[in-house]
N, C-alpha and C positions, 0 to 999 in steps of 0.2 A: 504493500500500499504505500509505503514511504517513497519507494522508487517511482510509482505511478504519479504520486503527487508532485515529485520533483520534476518529472518529465512534463507534466501539465503546465507546472509553473514556467518552464522554459518555453512552452509552447505558446502561452497566452500572454506572458508578460512583455510589454513593449521594451526595447533595447534601452530607452532612455531611463526606464526604472531600473533595469538590471544593472546598468553602468555605474548606479550610485552604490556607494558602500553600505549596503544594508545587510543586516543580520539574517540568518535563515528564518528566524522567527518572523521578522517584520515582512519578508517577502511572501511567507505563508499568509500572514494576516491580510496583506493587500490582494492575494491571489484569491483567497476565500471570500473576500468583501466582493470581488469583482464577479466571482461565480454566483453569490447570492443575489446580486443585482441583475446579472444576466447569465440565467442558467443554461441558456441555449449554447453559450461559448465552451461548455464542457464537451458536447459533441462535436463542435468545431476543432477543439483541441485534440481530441481522439482521433478525428480524421486526419489532421495534420501528422500526428504520430504514426498512424497506419501508413500514410503515404511515405513518410521518411523510411519506415521499415521495409516497404516495398522496393524502395530505390536502393536501399542498402542490400537487399536480398538480390536483386537484379545485378548489382555490381559484384556481389559475391559469386553468382552463378557465371557471370562473363569471366571472372579470374579463374573459376574451376574448369570451365570448358577450355579456356586457353592452356591451362595445364595439362588437361586431358589430351588436347591435340598434340601435345609433345610427348606424352607418355608412351612407352612401349609396352607397358603391362595391360593395356586395355584392348581387348578384342574388338574388332569392328565388323559390322555386318552392313549390308547395302551399299551404297556408293561411297567408296573412301574419298571420293574428290567432290562430295555433294554440296550443294549450297545451303542446306539446312542440317544442323546437327541435333540430333536427340540423344540426350544421355539417360539411360534407364539403371537405375539401382533396383536390384531384385533379388529374390530368394526363391529358389526352386519349390519349397514347400509352402509357398504364399499362395492362397486362393485366388486372391486379387491379381497377383502377378501372372498366374496361369490364364485368367480371364484376359489379361492385357495382350498375352502373346499372340493370338489369332488376329486382334486388331493390328498389331504391329506389322504382322506378316502380310495383312490386307494392304497396309498403307506402303509398304516396301514394294509390293507387286503393282501398285497403281502409281507409285511416284519415284521416278528413277534419280530424283535430286536429293533423296534423303540418305544421310550417313547416321548410322546408330552406333553409338559407343557404349559398349557393354560394361557395367559395373556390378560384379558378382559381390553381393553384400549378404552373406549368410548369417541370419540372426535368429533362426528359429530352430535351433538345436544341432546336435551332431550330425543328423542325416544331412541337413543343409550344408554344413561346412564340407562334409565329405563330398557331396555333389558338385559344390562349388570349385573345390581342388580338383575334382576329376575333369570338370568342364575346361578349367583353365590348362590342365595338363594336356588335354586333347589337342591343344593348338599345336604341340610338338609333332602330332601326327597329321596335321592339315584337317582335322575333323571338329573344329570348335563349333561351327555353326550347326552341323548336324547333330552334334552331341547336345548342344543347348536346346535345340527345338524337340529333340527326343526326350530330354528330361521335362521341359516345360509343357510339353503336350501329352506326356504320358499319364497313365491313371494312378491314383494313390501316391502315397508319400514317397520321396526320394530317399533311398536308404542304400548302404553299402552294397546289399544284394542286388538291388534294382540297378544301380549304377553300374556294377560289373556286368550285368546281363545286357545292358544297352551296349557297353563297350564290345561285347561278343558279338551282338546283332550288327555293329558297324564293321565287323572284321578288324577290330584294332588289337594291337599288341596290348594284352591286358597287363602283363608284367612290367612293360614300359611305362604304361599309363600309371601304375601304382607308385612306380619309383619317381615319375615326374611330379606327382602330385605333391611331393615334400620339397620342391624346388625353391630357392630363394625367390624367383619370379613370381611363383604362386603366393608365397608369404607377402611379398611386397604389394601385389594387388589387392589382396584382402586387408592389408593395414591401411593401404592408401584410401580404399572404400570407406573404411571406418572413420579415418580422419576427415575426409570429404563430407561425408554424411553429417558428421557432428558439426563442422563448420557451417553448413547450410541448415541446420536445425531439423534435419529429418528424424522422424521417431519410428518410422516403420517403412514398410514396402507395400506396393512399388512406389517409387518416386522418379519423377522426370525432371529434366531441363531440356526445354526446347527453345532454341536460340538462346535467349538470356531471360526466359521466363521459367520460373519455377513451379512445379505442381507436385506437391508432397502428397500423393495418393492416386487412386484408380482414376482413369478418364475413359469416357465413351469415345468411340471413334470420331464422332462430330466435333467433339471439344478439342481432341488432338489435331484434327484437320485445321481448325480454326487457328490454333497456336502454330502450326506450321506455317500457314498463310500469312499470319502476323509476322513471324521470323524472316519470312522471304521478302515481304514488303519493308521491314525494317532494315 
């Protein structure tokens, strides 16, 4: 509450008042009196704070995307030279991530200008971690995208048994896959995902960045199409 009140004071107090050497108690008294006389300014101040938060979030998203564009630990699907970049943070045992999978596949089938940066972010237990590590290790056999969609579109939870079964169905070298799952590159990817998700304020999966717009949650295709169009126009 104290933090919110402090932010409201900064939002509603004119600079001419803030520039004076007033104590915290005096500034609070002036702000509270202004609120009593004009209660509508609270909503205006909240709107200002929300606008500032969105601007900061967009700036953070732009920095994350710029960092990801240079990262070699991020698998990419779609057009690697696309004019619109989507970043997806996901977990193979997340129901809404699985609902998002076919939507993303439809978009990639319809729009050849979309690049998707995949961020494995396993947060739903050991099965999720095992699946994420296996998917990242599949890159060493040129099978990441096939492995990804096999896990994302498969029925039931991802477990060590289902992961190994998928590798066999894709004619992969299972022993090599198991060894590559513990590589430094796999560790780096998952660590980076955790750090980036925290910096963006994500609390669950799926989470998307489209252009510089952040959406921490599931999206229907129409909403995703709108954000892609906005990113392209921007």
